[in-house]
LOVO-817709 format. One record per residue (C-alpha): residue in three letters; x, y, z. Coordinates in steps of 0.02 Angstrom, whole numbers, padded with zeros to 5 digits, always signed. Example, Ala and Ser with C-alpha at 12.3 -4.5 7.8 and 13.67 -1.06 7.14 Angstrom:
// residues 2
ala+00615-00225+00390
ser+00684-00053+00357
This chain:
// residues 335
met+00000+00000+00000
arg+00056+00177-00039
leu+00016+00321+00076
gly-00043+00488+00009
phe-00116+00650+00070
leu-00237+00764-00021
thr-00254+00951+00004
his-00392+01062-00063
val-00276+01210-00027
gln-00385+01292+00104
gly-00350+01399+00256
arg-00419+01528+00374
gly-00420+01715+00340
asp-00402+01821+00184
asp-00216+01798+00153
leu-00223+01675+00008
ala-00036+01690-00019
glu-00013+01617+00155
val-00140+01481+00116
tyr-00040+01430-00037
arg+00126+01438+00057
asn+00057+01328+00195
ala-00008+01202+00068
gln+00164+01197-00013
asp+00241+01169+00158
leu+00130+01016+00181
phe+00210+00940+00026
val+00383+00970+00100
val+00331+00895+00266
ala+00250+00745+00181
asp+00405+00719+00074
glu+00514+00715+00230
leu+00394+00597+00320
gly+00398+00472+00178
phe+00224+00495+00106
asp+00220+00415-00067
val+00103+00537-00156
gly+00042+00715-00127
trp-00122+00757-00212
val-00214+00921-00244
ala-00396+00950-00291
gln-00445+01076-00424
his-00583+01200-00383
his-00625+01349-00491
val-00761+01399-00367
pro-00679+01407-00194
pro-00747+01277-00072
gly-00714+01397+00072
gly-00549+01463+00138
gly-00457+01462-00027
gly-00457+01334-00165
leu-00342+01289-00309
ser-00391+01333-00488
ser-00222+01294-00570
pro-00156+01131-00497
trp-00015+01101-00620
thr+00062+01271-00585
phe+00053+01229-00400
leu+00131+01057-00426
ala+00273+01130-00529
his+00320+01233-00377
ala+00300+01082-00263
ala+00415+00982-00379
ala+00553+01110-00350
arg+00534+01100-00161
thr+00529+00910-00145
ser+00640+00767-00199
arg+00545+00604-00189
ile+00358+00620-00161
arg+00248+00592-00313
leu+00134+00735-00368
gly-00046+00710-00423
thr-00217+00786-00450
ala-00374+00714-00373
ile-00445+00779-00480
thr-00416+00893-00629
val-00588+00939-00698
leu-00556+00876-00873
pro-00706+00947-00969
leu-00652+01123-00921
glu-00477+01098-00995
asp-00407+01092-01170
pro-00336+00915-01163
val-00187+00956-01275
arg-00137+01105-01169
leu-00166+01003-01012
ala-00052+00867-01078
glu+00084+00997-01108
asp+00070+01060-00929
ile+00075+00883-00861
ser+00227+00839-00966
val+00320+00995-00909
val+00289+00953-00725
asp+00336+00772-00755
thr+00499+00825-00837
leu+00541+00949-00699
ser+00502+00824-00562
gly+00598+00678-00635
gly+00444+00577-00682
arg+00347+00595-00519
val+00176+00644-00590
glu+00010+00554-00563
val-00139+00617-00666
gly-00312+00606-00587
val-00458+00669-00691
gly-00645+00679-00673
ser-00798+00771-00734
gly-00828+00886-00584
ala-01001+00938-00528
ser-01014+01127-00519
glu-01141+01202-00638
leu-01065+01374-00605
glu-00893+01314-00659
tyr-00962+01238-00818
ala-01056+01398-00858
ala-00901+01504-00827
phe-00802+01402-00953
gly-00942+01393-01081
arg-00966+01205-01061
asp-01130+01109-01056
val-01141+01023-00887
thr-01270+00899-00954
arg-01132+00832-01068
lys-01001+00814-00931
arg-00979+00626-00950
glu-00967+00638-01139
leu-00844+00782-01126
thr-00739+00685-01001
thr-00732+00535-01117
glu-00683+00640-01267
gly-00553+00739-01170
leu-00476+00585-01092
ala-00451+00502-01261
val-00354+00654-01322
leu-00257+00670-01159
arg-00206+00487-01165
ala-00148+00503-01345
ala-00047+00659-01309
leu+00038+00582-01156
ala+00079+00428-01260
gly+00175+00536-01383
glu+00046+00518-01521
glu-00004+00653-01644
val-00148+00759-01579
gly-00246+00906-01645
thr-00175+00896-01820
ala-00056+00790-01922
gly+00125+00811-01872
phe+00093+00887-01699
thr+00150+00805-01538
ile+00166+00889-01369
gln+00328+00961-01303
pro+00417+00907-01201
pro+00384+00731-01262
ala+00288+00626-01137
ala+00299+00439-01106
gly+00269+00309-00973
phe+00096+00368-00919
glu+00008+00201-00949
gly-00003+00165-00762
arg-00016+00344-00700
ile-00188+00400-00759
trp-00329+00394-00631
gln-00516+00424-00643
gly-00629+00481-00503
val-00797+00391-00507
phe-00961+00392-00412
ser-01046+00232-00471
ala-01015+00050-00515
pro-01038+00085-00702
gly-00912+00226-00685
ala-00789+00106-00603
glu-00815-00021-00742
tyr-00786+00114-00872
ala-00624+00167-00787
ala-00563-00013-00789
lys-00604-00035-00973
glu-00511+00126-01011
gly-00358+00061-00918
ser-00364+00197-00785
asn-00327+00179-00601
leu-00476+00210-00486
leu-00503+00356-00368
leu-00638+00340-00235
asn-00696+00496-00143
arg-00705+00518+00046
ala-00896+00522+00037
thr-01039+00464-00072
tyr-01193+00568-00109
gly-01373+00514-00124
tyr-01349+00355-00022
asp-01402+00318+00157
glu-01278+00175+00184
asp-01103+00203+00251
thr-00979+00261+00120
asp-00875+00101+00121
val-01032-00006+00106
val-01078+00090-00051
gln-00903+00096-00125
arg-00846-00084-00099
pro-00958-00148-00241
trp-00888-00010-00351
ala-00711-00071-00314
asp-00763-00251-00345
ala-00844-00202-00510
tyr-00685-00112-00560
leu-00575-00262-00523
ala-00695-00380-00611
ala-00693-00271-00767
trp-00505-00249-00769
ser-00417-00341-00911
gly-00257-00241-00931
pro-00081-00315-00927
arg-00030-00224-00768
val-00095-00230-00590
pro-00225-00092-00568
arg-00219+00034-00427
ile-00364+00089-00317
gly-00345+00253-00223
leu-00453+00267-00068
ser-00478+00445-00006
arg-00529+00464+00176
leu-00548+00605+00303
val-00419+00568+00438
phe-00383+00683+00584
pro-00288+00615+00733
ala-00282+00702+00901
arg-00265+00664+01086
asp-00446+00603+01091
arg-00608+00621+00995
gln-00662+00776+01089
thr-00499+00865+01046
ala-00516+00813+00864
leu-00694+00876+00855
ala-00641+01044+00925
gln-00533+01061+00768
ile-00643+00984+00634
gly-00822+00974+00700
asp-00889+01145+00649
asp-00812+01135+00474
val-00881+00961+00442
his-01054+01013+00501
arg-01056+01170+00394
ala-01000+01072+00242
ala-01136+00943+00271
gln-01266+01081+00280
arg-01205+01148+00112
phe-01225+00974+00038
ser-01398+00965+00116
ala-01446+01127+00028
arg-01399+01045-00137
gly-01497+00887-00097
ala-01343+00775-00079
phe-01367+00750+00109
pro-01530+00747+00210
ala-01606+00911+00269
gly-01575+00961+00450
ile-01418+00854+00463
gly-01330+00853+00632
leu-01146+00837+00671
glu-01146+00651+00710
glu-01233+00610+00547
ala-01118+00730+00454
leu-00966+00638+00519
arg-01043+00473+00465
arg-01086+00539+00292
phe-00908+00603+00270
his-00845+00435+00336
ala-00729+00527+00457
phe-00586+00441+00548
tyr-00543+00551+00697
gly-00483+00542+00877
his-00339+00449+00957
pro-00227+00356+00833
glu-00275+00188+00909
glu-00459+00229+00879
ile-00423+00276+00699
val-00324+00116+00669
ala-00465+00011+00741
ala-00591+00100+00630
phe-00483+00069+00476
gln-00470-00114+00518
ala-00659-00122+00491
glu-00653-00017+00331
arg-00729-00120+00190
val-00635-00045+00043
leu-00462-00035+00119
pro-00422-00221+00092
val-00430-00197-00097
ala-00352-00023-00102
thr-00174+00003-00159
asp-00165+00186-00105
leu-00233+00264+00054
ile-00258+00450+00022
thr-00284+00546+00184
gln-00361+00719+00187
phe-00432+00844+00312
asn-00565+00918+00197
pro-00700+00973+00228
ala-00614+01022+00390
val-00488+01166+00382
pro-00372+01142+00532
asp-00240+01272+00569
his-00070+01243+00489
asp+00020+01180+00644
ser-00119+01055+00678
ala-00115+00996+00497
val+00073+00967+00506
arg+00055+00872+00670
ala-00085+00767+00596
leu+00024+00718+00448
glu+00163+00668+00569
val+00046+00556+00669
ile-00027+00478+00512
ala+00147+00436+00446
thr+00224+00377+00610
glu+00080+00293+00702
ile-00076+00262+00598
ala-00012+00206+00427
pro+00125+00092+00497
ala-00007+00004+00603
leu-00101-00030+00441
gly+00052-00109+00360
trp+00129+00041+00272
his+00315+00080+00279
pro+00400+00239+00216
ala+00491+00215+00052
arg+00657+00266+00130
glu+00641+00124+00258
leu+00609-00001+00119
glu+00760+00065+00025
arg+00870+00043+00180
ala+00803-00134+00204
val+00851-00180+00026
arg+01028-00113+00051
């Protein structure tokens, strides 16, 4: 299993430069702690406390500040991008980072974002399919756009580094047939069952539909926030999680009048003492088939010091108890 962290590049206050600097610092900290992959989410409409509209620019800077950690998007909203230009950006970051890029794409969900970019949100699945075909071709070094044109710098070796975020079993089957790795979100919407109960059949459908020559990867994104105890954790994340759940309720994704306890369940939150989190993960239904555990704090926005401390506890106490070892330890063992 690989260990990752995902940031939505959020923070408190109006100083967005500080928000971005803090998010960059998390990549440096995660790199030093041995995290395998650092992921960012693209938002053109801020989710609150910041948001990242240009993930590949951000990751280019992160590449310069880190030496080992892989750099990915979960997700880039593909229908709002020109896939040829996107492939160029990805190839530049991959070249600068020494081949450390992971490409996660999806269709997004914001009608406002689609309207701002002049795209038809009712065609989001079709646009994602069309864009992904072009993106794949460009990253494989094929001619795209017109005869004789290939992207610069030349790209190669992306066959196992393209991921798709999905929200259904048919979506998972489609990702498998396309040869993409699978990204599963930290919550499901429109279901009453627990998130892992809903998602495990999606993962099983993905694996059943997979026919590629390589071993597929399944990235499992989960809200993880360790602290001294559950009460201390809730003091940091409770209000944010509740407010986010109320926003989802207003859109019809969560039930009306949702309380904090139900919000935490709907966001499938792992919080409290590290031993409590480990025990909860041992009952997680999707984790046994996941190849990548992607931890995140969103929709909570903890202060920067608390976020750094949480990453430290995840890397030194929680993930090792689940069988993960930092890459540098594995390298030393081989030597």
